[in-house]
All heavy atoms as TSV, in Angstrom:
chain	resi	resn	atom	element	x	y	z
A	1	MET	N	N	82.294	133.395	18.744
A	1	MET	CA	C	82.699	133.945	20.017
A	1	MET	C	C	83.227	135.368	19.851
A	1	MET	O	O	83.018	136.202	20.701
A	1	MET	CB	C	83.754	133.060	20.641
A	1	MET	CG	C	84.215	133.538	21.969
A	1	MET	SD	S	85.184	132.263	22.736
A	1	MET	CE	C	85.820	133.148	24.077
A	2	GLY	N	N	83.927	135.619	18.759
A	2	GLY	CA	C	84.474	136.944	18.527
A	2	GLY	C	C	83.414	138.000	18.356
A	2	GLY	O	O	83.634	139.166	18.658
A	3	GLU	N	N	82.240	137.609	17.861
A	3	GLU	CA	C	81.170	138.569	17.653
A	3	GLU	C	C	80.565	139.024	18.976
A	3	GLU	O	O	80.127	140.157	19.110
A	3	GLU	CB	C	80.090	137.953	16.782
A	3	GLU	CG	C	80.558	137.612	15.384
A	3	GLU	CD	C	79.525	136.830	14.616
A	3	GLU	OE1	O	78.427	136.581	15.152
A	3	GLU	OE2	O	79.823	136.447	13.473
A	4	VAL	N	N	80.529	138.145	19.965
A	4	VAL	CA	C	79.899	138.470	21.237
A	4	VAL	C	C	80.899	139.092	22.203
A	4	VAL	O	O	80.662	140.142	22.782
A	4	VAL	CB	C	79.272	137.199	21.868
A	4	VAL	CG1	C	78.697	137.509	23.238
A	4	VAL	CG2	C	78.217	136.631	20.958
A	5	ASN	N	N	82.047	138.429	22.404
A	5	ASN	CA	C	83.010	138.874	23.410
A	5	ASN	C	C	84.167	139.678	22.849
A	5	ASN	O	O	84.938	140.235	23.603
A	5	ASN	CB	C	83.574	137.653	24.138
A	5	ASN	CG	C	82.507	136.918	24.898
A	5	ASN	OD1	O	81.615	137.527	25.457
A	5	ASN	ND2	N	82.583	135.611	24.890
A	6	GLY	N	N	84.332	139.710	21.563
A	6	GLY	CA	C	85.432	140.435	20.962
A	6	GLY	C	C	86.681	139.580	20.855
A	6	GLY	O	O	86.774	138.492	21.415
A	7	SER	N	N	87.650	140.081	20.136
A	7	SER	CA	C	88.873	139.310	19.909
A	7	SER	C	C	89.752	139.251	21.152
A	7	SER	O	O	90.626	138.396	21.243
A	7	SER	CB	C	89.651	139.902	18.744
A	7	SER	OG	O	90.061	141.226	19.065
A	8	LYS	N	N	89.532	140.131	22.107
A	8	LYS	CA	C	90.328	140.109	23.334
A	8	LYS	C	C	90.104	138.800	24.104
A	8	LYS	O	O	91.044	138.212	24.628
A	8	LYS	CB	C	89.981	141.303	24.214
A	8	LYS	CG	C	90.826	141.411	25.450
A	8	LYS	CD	C	90.473	142.656	26.250
A	8	LYS	CE	C	91.328	142.730	27.498
A	8	LYS	NZ	N	91.000	143.896	28.302
A	9	ALA	N	N	88.870	138.335	24.149
A	9	ALA	CA	C	88.570	137.080	24.845
A	9	ALA	C	C	89.241	135.901	24.157
A	9	ALA	O	O	89.732	134.982	24.813
A	9	ALA	CB	C	87.066	136.859	24.917
A	10	GLU	N	N	89.285	135.921	22.839
A	10	GLU	CA	C	89.945	134.837	22.108
A	10	GLU	C	C	91.438	134.824	22.392
A	10	GLU	O	O	92.037	133.752	22.529
A	10	GLU	CB	C	89.680	134.970	20.621
A	10	GLU	CG	C	88.239	134.702	20.258
A	10	GLU	CD	C	87.948	134.989	18.802
A	10	GLU	OE1	O	88.809	135.551	18.104
A	10	GLU	OE2	O	86.837	134.654	18.365
A	11	ARG	N	N	92.052	135.988	22.476
A	11	ARG	CA	C	93.486	136.048	22.789
A	11	ARG	C	C	93.756	135.544	24.193
A	11	ARG	O	O	94.729	134.836	24.428
A	11	ARG	CB	C	94.000	137.466	22.613
A	11	ARG	CG	C	94.124	137.879	21.172
A	11	ARG	CD	C	94.876	139.182	21.073
A	11	ARG	NE	N	94.213	140.236	21.842
A	11	ARG	CZ	C	93.600	141.278	21.317
A	11	ARG	NH1	N	93.551	141.406	20.022
A	11	ARG	NH2	N	93.039	142.177	22.080
A	12	ILE	N	N	92.908	135.906	25.137
A	12	ILE	CA	C	93.102	135.469	26.521
A	12	ILE	C	C	92.940	133.957	26.638
A	12	ILE	O	O	93.719	133.289	27.313
A	12	ILE	CB	C	92.121	136.211	27.454
A	12	ILE	CG1	C	92.511	137.689	27.540
A	12	ILE	CG2	C	92.109	135.584	28.843
A	12	ILE	CD1	C	91.503	138.551	28.249
A	13	LEU	N	N	91.941	133.401	25.975
A	13	LEU	CA	C	91.709	131.964	26.047
A	13	LEU	C	C	92.742	131.157	25.270
A	13	LEU	O	O	92.883	129.957	25.494
A	13	LEU	CB	C	90.306	131.632	25.552
A	13	LEU	CG	C	89.174	132.119	26.449
A	13	LEU	CD1	C	87.832	131.811	25.818
A	13	LEU	CD2	C	89.271	131.491	27.826
A	14	SER	N	N	93.474	131.802	24.386
A	14	SER	CA	C	94.508	131.080	23.646
A	14	SER	C	C	95.796	130.917	24.447
A	14	SER	O	O	96.644	130.109	24.077
A	14	SER	CB	C	94.804	131.784	22.327
A	14	SER	OG	O	95.439	133.021	22.567
A	15	VAL	N	N	95.953	131.640	25.548
A	15	VAL	CA	C	97.176	131.562	26.348
A	15	VAL	C	C	97.426	130.151	26.876
A	15	VAL	O	O	98.533	129.615	26.695
A	15	VAL	CB	C	97.154	132.609	27.490
A	15	VAL	CG1	C	98.294	132.388	28.461
A	15	VAL	CG2	C	97.209	134.008	26.906
A	16	PRO	N	N	96.473	129.487	27.532
A	16	PRO	CA	C	96.771	128.127	28.000
A	16	PRO	C	C	96.952	127.124	26.865
A	16	PRO	O	O	97.684	126.154	27.006
A	16	PRO	CB	C	95.569	127.765	28.873
A	16	PRO	CG	C	94.482	128.654	28.440
A	16	PRO	CD	C	95.138	129.912	27.964
A	17	VAL	N	N	96.307	127.380	25.742
A	17	VAL	CA	C	96.471	126.486	24.595
A	17	VAL	C	C	97.900	126.586	24.067
A	17	VAL	O	O	98.561	125.577	23.800
A	17	VAL	CB	C	95.442	126.812	23.500
A	17	VAL	CG1	C	95.690	125.989	22.254
A	17	VAL	CG2	C	94.033	126.614	24.022
A	18	VAL	N	N	98.405	127.796	23.942
A	18	VAL	CA	C	99.780	127.996	23.481
A	18	VAL	C	C	100.766	127.423	24.502
A	18	VAL	O	O	101.765	126.800	24.123
A	18	VAL	CB	C	100.043	129.495	23.219
A	18	VAL	CG1	C	101.511	129.761	22.959
A	18	VAL	CG2	C	99.199	129.972	22.057
A	19	ALA	N	N	100.507	127.609	25.780
A	19	ALA	CA	C	101.385	127.053	26.814
A	19	ALA	C	C	101.424	125.532	26.739
A	19	ALA	O	O	102.484	124.920	26.894
A	19	ALA	CB	C	100.919	127.500	28.195
A	20	ALA	N	N	100.291	124.906	26.481
A	20	ALA	CA	C	100.257	123.452	26.343
A	20	ALA	C	C	100.993	123.012	25.085
A	20	ALA	O	O	101.683	121.986	25.092
A	20	ALA	CB	C	98.817	122.960	26.322
A	21	LEU	N	N	100.853	123.758	24.014
A	21	LEU	CA	C	101.547	123.406	22.775
A	21	LEU	C	C	103.055	123.558	22.905
A	21	LEU	O	O	103.819	122.822	22.277
A	21	LEU	CB	C	101.024	124.255	21.614
A	21	LEU	CG	C	99.604	123.945	21.164
A	21	LEU	CD1	C	99.157	124.927	20.088
A	21	LEU	CD2	C	99.499	122.528	20.649
A	22	LEU	N	N	103.520	124.500	23.712
A	22	LEU	CA	C	104.959	124.673	23.918
A	22	LEU	C	C	105.591	123.452	24.576
A	22	LEU	O	O	106.774	123.190	24.380
A	22	LEU	CB	C	105.233	125.925	24.753
A	22	LEU	CG	C	105.037	127.250	24.043
A	22	LEU	CD1	C	105.292	128.405	25.007
A	22	LEU	CD2	C	105.959	127.366	22.842
A	23	THR	N	N	104.817	122.708	25.350
A	23	THR	CA	C	105.371	121.517	25.994
A	23	THR	C	C	105.617	120.401	24.983
A	23	THR	O	O	106.326	119.451	25.286
A	23	THR	CB	C	104.438	120.993	27.099
A	23	THR	OG1	O	103.209	120.570	26.520
A	23	THR	CG2	C	104.169	122.065	28.139
A	24	LEU	N	N	105.033	120.503	23.797
A	24	LEU	CA	C	105.210	119.477	22.779
A	24	LEU	C	C	106.442	119.687	21.920
A	24	LEU	O	O	106.830	118.788	21.172
A	24	LEU	CB	C	103.975	119.419	21.877
A	24	LEU	CG	C	102.670	119.044	22.563
A	24	LEU	CD1	C	101.530	119.132	21.564
A	24	LEU	CD2	C	102.758	117.660	23.152
A	25	LEU	N	N	107.053	120.854	22.001
A	25	LEU	CA	C	108.256	121.112	21.210
A	25	LEU	C	C	109.405	120.243	21.709
A	25	LEU	O	O	109.463	119.884	22.877
A	25	LEU	CB	C	108.635	122.592	21.292
A	25	LEU	CG	C	107.677	123.567	20.628
A	25	LEU	CD1	C	108.127	124.998	20.881
A	25	LEU	CD2	C	107.592	123.301	19.143
A	26	PRO	N	N	110.341	119.906	20.831
A	26	PRO	CA	C	111.455	119.038	21.234
A	26	PRO	C	C	112.529	119.795	22.025
A	26	PRO	O	O	113.613	120.102	21.517
A	26	PRO	CB	C	111.991	118.524	19.903
A	26	PRO	CG	C	111.662	119.594	18.927
A	26	PRO	CD	C	110.351	120.181	19.403
A	27	TRP	N	N	112.255	120.098	23.262
A	27	TRP	CA	C	113.204	120.792	24.124
A	27	TRP	C	C	114.325	119.827	24.503
A	27	TRP	O	O	114.126	118.636	24.643
A	27	TRP	CB	C	112.528	121.304	25.384
A	27	TRP	CG	C	111.438	122.287	25.133
A	27	TRP	CD1	C	110.111	122.038	25.136
A	27	TRP	CD2	C	111.577	123.675	24.827
A	27	TRP	NE1	N	109.402	123.175	24.851
A	27	TRP	CE2	C	110.278	124.196	24.661
A	27	TRP	CE3	C	112.662	124.517	24.673
A	27	TRP	CZ2	C	110.051	125.525	24.357
A	27	TRP	CZ3	C	112.424	125.845	24.371
A	27	TRP	CH2	C	111.143	126.338	24.214
A	28	ARG	N	N	115.499	120.338	24.734
A	28	ARG	CA	C	116.640	119.508	25.119
A	28	ARG	C	C	116.993	119.728	26.578
A	28	ARG	O	O	116.919	120.837	27.085
A	28	ARG	CB	C	117.855	119.838	24.265
A	28	ARG	CG	C	117.670	119.483	22.826
A	28	ARG	CD	C	118.949	119.766	22.075
A	28	ARG	NE	N	118.739	119.547	20.669
A	28	ARG	CZ	C	119.182	118.485	20.019
A	28	ARG	NH1	N	119.857	117.561	20.667
A	28	ARG	NH2	N	118.954	118.354	18.742
A	29	GLY	N	N	117.377	118.647	27.216
A	29	GLY	CA	C	117.908	118.704	28.569
A	29	GLY	C	C	116.956	119.297	29.584
A	29	GLY	O	O	115.786	118.935	29.674
A	30	ARG	N	N	117.491	120.244	30.333
A	30	ARG	CA	C	116.737	120.843	31.429
A	30	ARG	C	C	115.574	121.707	30.959
A	30	ARG	O	O	114.589	121.879	31.683
A	30	ARG	CB	C	117.705	121.665	32.277
A	30	ARG	CG	C	117.103	122.182	33.520
A	30	ARG	CD	C	118.125	122.889	34.356
A	30	ARG	NE	N	117.471	123.393	35.532
A	30	ARG	CZ	C	118.026	123.504	36.685
A	30	ARG	NH1	N	119.289	123.164	36.840
A	30	ARG	NH2	N	117.370	123.973	37.711
A	31	LEU	N	N	115.680	122.242	29.751
A	31	LEU	CA	C	114.603	123.091	29.234
A	31	LEU	C	C	113.302	122.317	29.057
A	31	LEU	O	O	112.221	122.892	29.111
A	31	LEU	CB	C	115.009	123.718	27.901
A	31	LEU	CG	C	116.061	124.813	27.978
A	31	LEU	CD1	C	116.410	125.298	26.584
A	31	LEU	CD2	C	115.588	125.952	28.843
A	32	ARG	N	N	113.390	121.003	28.852
A	32	ARG	CA	C	112.184	120.186	28.711
A	32	ARG	C	C	111.358	120.243	29.993
A	32	ARG	O	O	110.150	120.452	29.959
A	32	ARG	CB	C	112.559	118.740	28.399
A	32	ARG	CG	C	111.344	117.837	28.255
A	32	ARG	CD	C	111.736	116.410	27.956
A	32	ARG	NE	N	112.499	116.371	26.714
A	32	ARG	CZ	C	113.509	115.534	26.486
A	32	ARG	NH1	N	113.874	114.668	27.394
A	32	ARG	NH2	N	114.140	115.557	25.337
A	33	GLY	N	N	112.012	120.062	31.133
A	33	GLY	CA	C	111.307	120.121	32.412
A	33	GLY	C	C	110.756	121.504	32.713
A	33	GLY	O	O	109.655	121.645	33.244
A	34	VAL	N	N	111.529	122.524	32.362
A	34	VAL	CA	C	111.072	123.902	32.581
A	34	VAL	C	C	109.855	124.204	31.726
A	34	VAL	O	O	108.875	124.785	32.200
A	34	VAL	CB	C	112.217	124.898	32.289
A	34	VAL	CG1	C	111.713	126.324	32.309
A	34	VAL	CG2	C	113.349	124.708	33.276
A	35	ALA	N	N	109.882	123.790	30.463
A	35	ALA	CA	C	108.748	124.038	29.568
A	35	ALA	C	C	107.502	123.310	30.059
A	35	ALA	O	O	106.398	123.858	30.030
A	35	ALA	CB	C	109.090	123.597	28.151
A	36	ARG	N	N	107.674	122.085	30.532
A	36	ARG	CA	C	106.519	121.335	31.042
A	36	ARG	C	C	105.957	121.972	32.307
A	36	ARG	O	O	104.748	122.056	32.478
A	36	ARG	CB	C	106.922	119.894	31.314
A	36	ARG	CG	C	107.166	119.119	30.059
A	36	ARG	CD	C	107.621	117.719	30.351
A	36	ARG	NE	N	107.806	116.984	29.114
A	36	ARG	CZ	C	108.322	115.783	29.045
A	36	ARG	NH1	N	108.706	115.170	30.145
A	36	ARG	NH2	N	108.459	115.189	27.887
A	37	ALA	N	N	106.833	122.431	33.194
A	37	ALA	CA	C	106.371	123.065	34.426
A	37	ALA	C	C	105.667	124.387	34.146
A	37	ALA	O	O	104.630	124.689	34.748
A	37	ALA	CB	C	107.546	123.283	35.371
A	38	VAL	N	N	106.203	125.168	33.226
A	38	VAL	CA	C	105.573	126.447	32.874
A	38	VAL	C	C	104.220	126.206	32.215
A	38	VAL	O	O	103.232	126.876	32.541
A	38	VAL	CB	C	106.497	127.286	31.964
A	38	VAL	CG1	C	105.762	128.465	31.362
A	38	VAL	CG2	C	107.708	127.755	32.739
A	39	GLY	N	N	104.154	125.257	31.294
A	39	GLY	CA	C	102.878	124.936	30.649
A	39	GLY	C	C	101.831	124.479	31.649
A	39	GLY	O	O	100.676	124.898	31.593
A	40	ALA	N	N	102.235	123.625	32.587
A	40	ALA	CA	C	101.303	123.154	33.610
A	40	ALA	C	C	100.881	124.295	34.527
A	40	ALA	O	O	99.703	124.416	34.881
A	40	ALA	CB	C	101.945	122.041	34.427
A	41	GLY	N	N	101.819	125.145	34.909
A	41	GLY	CA	C	101.500	126.269	35.791
A	41	GLY	C	C	100.531	127.246	35.161
A	41	GLY	O	O	99.584	127.704	35.801
A	42	VAL	N	N	100.757	127.564	33.893
A	42	VAL	CA	C	99.861	128.487	33.198
A	42	VAL	C	C	98.466	127.881	33.071
A	42	VAL	O	O	97.454	128.559	33.296
A	42	VAL	CB	C	100.434	128.861	31.812
A	42	VAL	CG1	C	99.405	129.569	30.960
A	42	VAL	CG2	C	101.668	129.712	31.968
A	43	ALA	N	N	98.396	126.599	32.740
A	43	ALA	CA	C	97.091	125.949	32.589
A	43	ALA	C	C	96.333	125.913	33.914
A	43	ALA	O	O	95.127	126.163	33.956
A	43	ALA	CB	C	97.266	124.544	32.036
A	44	VAL	N	N	97.040	125.606	34.997
A	44	VAL	CA	C	96.389	125.583	36.315
A	44	VAL	C	C	95.942	126.982	36.711
A	44	VAL	O	O	94.830	127.169	37.223
A	44	VAL	CB	C	97.335	124.982	37.372
A	44	VAL	CG1	C	96.817	125.212	38.778
A	44	VAL	CG2	C	97.532	123.501	37.122
A	45	LEU	N	N	96.781	127.969	36.469
A	45	LEU	CA	C	96.428	129.346	36.819
A	45	LEU	C	C	95.187	129.805	36.061
A	45	LEU	O	O	94.273	130.389	36.658
A	45	LEU	CB	C	97.608	130.274	36.515
A	45	LEU	CG	C	97.416	131.731	36.887
A	45	LEU	CD1	C	97.340	131.877	38.410
A	45	LEU	CD2	C	98.539	132.568	36.334
A	46	VAL	N	N	95.121	129.530	34.780
A	46	VAL	CA	C	93.950	129.927	33.993
A	46	VAL	C	C	92.713	129.169	34.463
A	46	VAL	O	O	91.627	129.740	34.582
A	46	VAL	CB	C	94.197	129.710	32.488
A	46	VAL	CG1	C	92.925	129.839	31.690
A	46	VAL	CG2	C	95.227	130.693	31.984
A	47	ALA	N	N	92.876	127.878	34.754
A	47	ALA	CA	C	91.727	127.091	35.219
A	47	ALA	C	C	91.201	127.620	36.547
A	47	ALA	O	O	89.992	127.657	36.770
A	47	ALA	CB	C	92.113	125.625	35.347
A	48	LEU	N	N	92.092	128.059	37.429
A	48	LEU	CA	C	91.656	128.593	38.726
A	48	LEU	C	C	91.043	129.985	38.598
A	48	LEU	O	O	89.997	130.261	39.185
A	48	LEU	CB	C	92.830	128.630	39.703
A	48	LEU	CG	C	93.330	127.280	40.195
A	48	LEU	CD1	C	94.561	127.462	41.066
A	48	LEU	CD2	C	92.250	126.536	40.952
A	49	VAL	N	N	91.695	130.844	37.833
A	49	VAL	CA	C	91.196	132.218	37.691
A	49	VAL	C	C	89.846	132.239	36.975
A	49	VAL	O	O	88.950	132.987	37.355
A	49	VAL	CB	C	92.237	133.089	36.955
A	49	VAL	CG1	C	91.652	134.433	36.560
A	49	VAL	CG2	C	93.468	133.285	37.825
A	50	ALA	N	N	89.715	131.406	35.963
A	50	ALA	CA	C	88.479	131.400	35.176
A	50	ALA	C	C	87.517	130.304	35.613
A	50	ALA	O	O	86.632	129.915	34.853
A	50	ALA	CB	C	88.828	131.222	33.699
A	51	SER	N	N	87.653	129.817	36.834
A	51	SER	CA	C	86.821	128.692	37.278
A	51	SER	C	C	85.335	129.047	37.340
A	51	SER	O	O	84.489	128.161	37.291
A	51	SER	CB	C	87.295	128.186	38.636
A	51	SER	OG	O	87.160	129.191	39.616
A	52	GLY	N	N	85.012	130.308	37.417
A	52	GLY	CA	C	83.611	130.703	37.453
A	52	GLY	C	C	82.932	130.654	36.107
A	52	GLY	O	O	81.708	130.634	36.023
A	53	SER	N	N	83.719	130.602	35.037
A	53	SER	CA	C	83.099	130.597	33.712
A	53	SER	C	C	83.632	129.447	32.864
A	53	SER	O	O	83.032	128.393	32.811
A	53	SER	CB	C	83.318	131.942	33.019
A	53	SER	OG	O	84.710	132.205	32.912
A	54	VAL	N	N	84.768	129.620	32.225
A	54	VAL	CA	C	85.275	128.606	31.308
A	54	VAL	C	C	86.409	127.779	31.900
A	54	VAL	O	O	86.941	126.897	31.238
A	54	VAL	CB	C	85.747	129.239	29.982
A	54	VAL	CG1	C	84.590	129.883	29.258
A	54	VAL	CG2	C	86.875	130.206	30.218
A	55	GLY	N	N	86.790	128.048	33.124
A	55	GLY	CA	C	87.906	127.333	33.744
A	55	GLY	C	C	87.686	125.850	33.870
A	55	GLY	O	O	88.628	125.066	33.800
A	56	MET	N	N	86.436	125.445	34.025
A	56	MET	CA	C	86.158	124.009	34.149
A	56	MET	C	C	86.511	123.262	32.869
A	56	MET	O	O	86.811	122.080	32.906
A	56	MET	CB	C	84.696	123.781	34.503
A	56	MET	CG	C	83.728	124.207	33.458
A	56	MET	SD	S	82.050	123.914	34.011
A	56	MET	CE	C	81.177	124.940	32.869
A	57	PHE	N	N	86.525	123.947	31.741
A	57	PHE	CA	C	86.903	123.302	30.489
A	57	PHE	C	C	88.417	123.147	30.371
A	57	PHE	O	O	88.896	122.283	29.640
A	57	PHE	CB	C	86.365	124.082	29.290
A	57	PHE	CG	C	84.867	124.156	29.275
A	57	PHE	CD1	C	84.213	125.349	29.472
A	57	PHE	CD2	C	84.126	123.003	29.077
A	57	PHE	CE1	C	82.834	125.410	29.451
A	57	PHE	CE2	C	82.739	123.052	29.053
A	57	PHE	CZ	C	82.095	124.255	29.253
A	58	PHE	N	N	89.172	123.984	31.078
A	58	PHE	CA	C	90.626	123.889	31.069
A	58	PHE	C	C	91.143	122.979	32.176
A	58	PHE	O	O	92.307	122.595	32.161
A	58	PHE	CB	C	91.259	125.274	31.226
A	58	PHE	CG	C	91.118	126.129	30.007
A	58	PHE	CD1	C	90.249	127.205	29.995
A	58	PHE	CD2	C	91.853	125.862	28.875
A	58	PHE	CE1	C	90.118	127.993	28.873
A	58	PHE	CE2	C	91.729	126.645	27.749
A	58	PHE	CZ	C	90.862	127.717	27.745
A	59	ALA	N	N	90.333	122.635	33.142
A	59	ALA	CA	C	90.779	121.830	34.284
A	59	ALA	C	C	91.316	120.456	33.882
A	59	ALA	O	O	92.372	120.054	34.384
A	59	ALA	CB	C	89.658	121.708	35.307
A	60	PRO	N	N	90.668	119.698	32.999
A	60	PRO	CA	C	91.245	118.391	32.632
A	60	PRO	C	C	92.611	118.509	31.969
A	60	PRO	O	O	93.526	117.747	32.290
A	60	PRO	CB	C	90.218	117.797	31.669
A	60	PRO	CG	C	88.947	118.496	31.982
A	60	PRO	CD	C	89.341	119.870	32.415
A	61	SER	N	N	92.767	119.458	31.074
A	61	SER	CA	C	94.075	119.614	30.433
A	61	SER	C	C	95.114	120.084	31.439
A	61	SER	O	O	96.273	119.669	31.377
A	61	SER	CB	C	93.989	120.577	29.250
A	61	SER	OG	O	93.620	121.865	29.687
A	62	ALA	N	N	94.720	120.929	32.386
A	62	ALA	CA	C	95.654	121.365	33.422
A	62	ALA	C	C	96.091	120.186	34.280
A	62	ALA	O	O	97.270	120.051	34.610
A	62	ALA	CB	C	95.016	122.446	34.292
A	63	LEU	N	N	95.152	119.327	34.633
A	63	LEU	CA	C	95.490	118.144	35.421
A	63	LEU	C	C	96.479	117.258	34.693
A	63	LEU	O	O	97.491	116.823	35.263
A	63	LEU	CB	C	94.218	117.365	35.755
A	63	LEU	CG	C	94.447	116.011	36.430
A	63	LEU	CD1	C	95.000	116.205	37.836
A	63	LEU	CD2	C	93.177	115.204	36.448
A	64	PHE	N	N	96.239	116.992	33.423
A	64	PHE	CA	C	97.138	116.120	32.670
A	64	PHE	C	C	98.496	116.776	32.420
A	64	PHE	O	O	99.514	116.090	32.386
A	64	PHE	CB	C	96.495	115.674	31.367
A	64	PHE	CG	C	95.425	114.656	31.572
A	64	PHE	CD1	C	94.117	114.933	31.229
A	64	PHE	CD2	C	95.708	113.430	32.144
A	64	PHE	CE1	C	93.125	113.997	31.424
A	64	PHE	CE2	C	94.719	112.483	32.347
A	64	PHE	CZ	C	93.420	112.768	31.988
A	65	LEU	N	N	98.533	118.088	32.273
A	65	LEU	CA	C	99.817	118.765	32.130
A	65	LEU	C	C	100.614	118.692	33.423
A	65	LEU	O	O	101.838	118.540	33.396
A	65	LEU	CB	C	99.617	120.220	31.703
A	65	LEU	CG	C	99.286	120.433	30.240
A	65	LEU	CD1	C	98.901	121.885	29.994
A	65	LEU	CD2	C	100.467	120.058	29.377
A	66	VAL	N	N	99.940	118.800	34.564
A	66	VAL	CA	C	100.637	118.673	35.849
A	66	VAL	C	C	101.177	117.259	36.013
A	66	VAL	O	O	102.329	117.055	36.408
A	66	VAL	CB	C	99.706	119.055	37.023
A	66	VAL	CG1	C	100.291	118.641	38.352
A	66	VAL	CG2	C	99.429	120.548	37.006
A	67	LEU	N	N	100.363	116.259	35.702
A	67	LEU	CA	C	100.824	114.872	35.807
A	67	LEU	C	C	101.987	114.595	34.865
A	67	LEU	O	O	102.907	113.847	35.197
A	67	LEU	CB	C	99.671	113.908	35.516
A	67	LEU	CG	C	98.568	113.857	36.568
A	67	LEU	CD1	C	97.450	112.936	36.099
A	67	LEU	CD2	C	99.116	113.403	37.899
A	68	GLU	N	N	101.948	115.203	33.698
A	68	GLU	CA	C	103.017	115.000	32.728
A	68	GLU	C	C	104.300	115.709	33.159
A	68	GLU	O	O	105.397	115.259	32.859
A	68	GLU	CB	C	102.550	115.521	31.368
A	68	GLU	CG	C	103.359	115.048	30.203
A	68	GLU	CD	C	104.414	116.042	29.798
A	68	GLU	OE1	O	104.258	117.227	30.076
A	68	GLU	OE2	O	105.394	115.606	29.204
A	69	ALA	N	N	104.178	116.809	33.887
A	69	ALA	CA	C	105.344	117.576	34.304
A	69	ALA	C	C	106.029	116.984	35.535
A	69	ALA	O	O	107.200	117.259	35.778
A	69	ALA	CB	C	104.948	119.025	34.586
A	70	LEU	N	N	105.309	116.170	36.295
A	70	LEU	CA	C	105.904	115.590	37.498
A	70	LEU	C	C	106.945	114.540	37.136
A	70	LEU	O	O	106.695	113.662	36.323
A	70	LEU	CB	C	104.821	114.942	38.367
A	70	LEU	CG	C	103.816	115.886	39.008
A	70	LEU	CD1	C	102.742	115.078	39.729
A	70	LEU	CD2	C	104.497	116.827	39.962
A	71	PRO	N	N	108.110	114.612	37.749
A	71	PRO	CA	C	109.137	113.589	37.477
A	71	PRO	C	C	108.888	112.339	38.324
A	71	PRO	O	O	109.528	112.117	39.343
A	71	PRO	CB	C	110.432	114.291	37.880
A	71	PRO	CG	C	110.025	115.262	38.925
A	71	PRO	CD	C	108.617	115.688	38.568
A	72	LEU	N	N	107.953	111.518	37.918
A	72	LEU	CA	C	107.572	110.348	38.701
A	72	LEU	C	C	108.476	109.151	38.464
A	72	LEU	O	O	108.477	108.218	39.250
A	72	LEU	CB	C	106.117	109.962	38.395
A	72	LEU	CG	C	105.083	111.029	38.729
A	72	LEU	CD1	C	103.713	110.578	38.306
A	72	LEU	CD2	C	105.110	111.330	40.218
A	73	GLY	N	N	109.223	109.132	37.395
A	73	GLY	CA	C	110.153	108.057	37.133
A	73	GLY	C	C	109.551	106.852	36.439
A	73	GLY	O	O	110.257	105.917	36.123
A	74	TRP	N	N	108.256	106.830	36.184
A	74	TRP	CA	C	107.652	105.677	35.525
A	74	TRP	C	C	107.517	105.865	34.034
A	74	TRP	O	O	107.136	104.966	33.312
A	74	TRP	CB	C	106.285	105.346	36.125
A	74	TRP	CG	C	105.352	106.506	36.174
A	74	TRP	CD1	C	105.183	107.354	37.211
A	74	TRP	CD2	C	104.474	106.971	35.153
A	74	TRP	NE1	N	104.254	108.318	36.897
A	74	TRP	CE2	C	103.795	108.092	35.639
A	74	TRP	CE3	C	104.192	106.527	33.876
A	74	TRP	CZ2	C	102.877	108.789	34.894
A	74	TRP	CZ3	C	103.250	107.229	33.130
A	74	TRP	CH2	C	102.616	108.348	33.639
A	75	ALA	N	N	107.834	107.050	33.544
A	75	ALA	CA	C	107.743	107.298	32.100
A	75	ALA	C	C	108.868	106.554	31.381
A	75	ALA	O	O	109.974	106.456	31.896
A	75	ALA	CB	C	107.846	108.799	31.826
A	76	PRO	N	N	108.585	106.018	30.212
A	76	PRO	CA	C	109.643	105.297	29.482
A	76	PRO	C	C	110.760	106.247	29.074
A	76	PRO	O	O	110.513	107.349	28.624
A	76	PRO	CB	C	108.918	104.719	28.272
A	76	PRO	CG	C	107.692	105.538	28.126
A	76	PRO	CD	C	107.324	106.027	29.490
A	77	ARG	N	N	111.961	105.790	29.273
A	77	ARG	CA	C	113.138	106.588	28.922
A	77	ARG	C	C	113.693	106.098	27.592
A	77	ARG	O	O	113.656	104.911	27.305
A	77	ARG	CB	C	114.214	106.424	29.994
A	77	ARG	CG	C	113.739	106.757	31.376
A	77	ARG	CD	C	114.134	108.158	31.730
A	77	ARG	NE	N	113.771	108.425	33.118
A	77	ARG	CZ	C	113.116	109.471	33.499
A	77	ARG	NH1	N	112.750	110.353	32.629
A	77	ARG	NH2	N	112.821	109.667	34.761
A	78	PRO	N	N	114.233	107.004	26.797
A	78	PRO	CA	C	114.857	106.560	25.547
A	78	PRO	C	C	116.117	105.766	25.864
A	78	PRO	O	O	116.788	106.023	26.867
A	78	PRO	CB	C	115.178	107.859	24.819
A	78	PRO	CG	C	115.152	108.920	25.847
A	78	PRO	CD	C	114.245	108.440	26.940
A	79	PRO	N	N	116.447	104.779	25.035
A	79	PRO	CA	C	117.635	103.971	25.313
A	79	PRO	C	C	118.894	104.801	25.202
A	79	PRO	O	O	119.020	105.682	24.347
A	79	PRO	CB	C	117.577	102.885	24.244
A	79	PRO	CG	C	116.707	103.446	23.164
A	79	PRO	CD	C	115.748	104.380	23.839
A	80	ALA	N	N	119.837	104.522	26.089
A	80	ALA	CA	C	121.120	105.237	26.074
A	80	ALA	C	C	121.999	104.682	24.954
A	80	ALA	O	O	122.051	103.476	24.727
A	80	ALA	CB	C	121.810	105.094	27.420
A	81	ASN	N	N	122.682	105.562	24.271
A	81	ASN	CA	C	123.574	105.124	23.178
A	81	ASN	C	C	124.966	104.926	23.685
A	81	ASN	O	O	125.540	105.503	24.427
A	81	ASN	CB	C	123.563	106.137	22.043
A	81	ASN	CG	C	122.219	106.158	21.345
A	81	ASN	OD1	O	121.500	105.171	21.352
A	81	ASN	ND2	N	121.881	107.276	20.756
């Protein structure tokens, strides 16, 4: 890909990947929700902006990041000590 589109395209396409990876870090407290919301927002934004070309490949991950970021209350909670 770098030979055809250059390294700029690789850097741009790595943004949603890095945003998704940031949601996996062990954030504490309120920062966990913020990191998940930011990761989901970036993924959705990239999927929408690039929907004419590669955005369709980011759409499933964006959907799952949005579902993961929603506080639905059905996710298992760690036991309280």
